[in-house]
LOVEX-585053 format. One record per residue (C-alpha): x, y negated, z. Coordinates in steps of 0.02 Angstrom, whole numbers, padded with zeros to 5 digits, always signed. Each point is the difference from the previous one (the first is absolute). Layout:
REM residues N
XYZ
...
***
This chain:
REM residues 81
+00000+00000+00000
+00061-00173-00037
+00022-00138+00126
-00150-00088-00079
-00106+00156+00028
+00055+00008+00181
-00049-00182+00026
-00169+00025-00081
-00042+00150+00109
+00061-00092+00155
-00109-00150-00042
-00150+00114-00029
+00028+00085+00169
+00023-00167+00089
-00162-00065-00075
-00094+00159+00049
+00070-00012+00177
-00054-00182+00018
-00176+00045-00057
-00013+00146+00121
-00057+00000+00179
+00070+00041+00171
-00068+00130+00120
+00055+00063+00169
+00026+00186+00025
+00090+00101+00131
+00069-00159+00077
+00077-00065-00161
-00051-00129-00129
-00018+00071-00175
-00007-00098-00161
-00119+00088-00121
-00004-00034-00186
-00040+00083-00165
+00145+00027-00117
-00029+00040-00183
+00089+00150-00073
+00179-00039-00047
+00064+00027-00176
+00098+00153+00060
-00141+00072+00106
-00042+00167-00081
-00164+00010+00097
-00059-00161-00082
-00114-00053+00141
-00004-00147+00119
+00050+00025+00182
-00058-00074+00162
+00155-00051+00096
+00009-00008+00190
+00159-00088+00056
+00058-00036+00177
+00168-00054+00068
+00043+00184+00030
-00094+00101-00131
-00070+00004-00176
-00147+00106-00058
-00062+00021-00179
-00178+00065-00019
-00050+00056-00175
-00183+00042+00034
-00095-00137+00091
-00172-00083-00003
-00023-00134-00132
-00083-00110+00131
+00150+00007+00118
-00007-00189+00022
-00173+00013+00078
+00047+00135+00127
+00022-00047+00182
+00179-00006+00064
-00023+00168+00089
-00076+00083-00154
+00138-00067-00111
+00137+00057+00116
-00076+00175+00002
+00023+00004-00190
+00187-00011+00030
-00004+00162+00099
-00081+00106-00135
+00105+00148-00059
***
């Protein structure tokens, strides 16, 4: 990948992160955002990202109305197998 491609993907992730929301779970604050499939993602599907200061979770199957879920309901999505 070129440096330009890296910058484009980084900008896309930063934008998604800014448009996400924060929830509390297990004593930590999690930033939750939807990330479109990357150009090298062989699964070709968007992911719901849960990011804290200590962990990162990528959920491939999640409700389309995730923004409308309560904080507790949304955090439970991050624990799905």
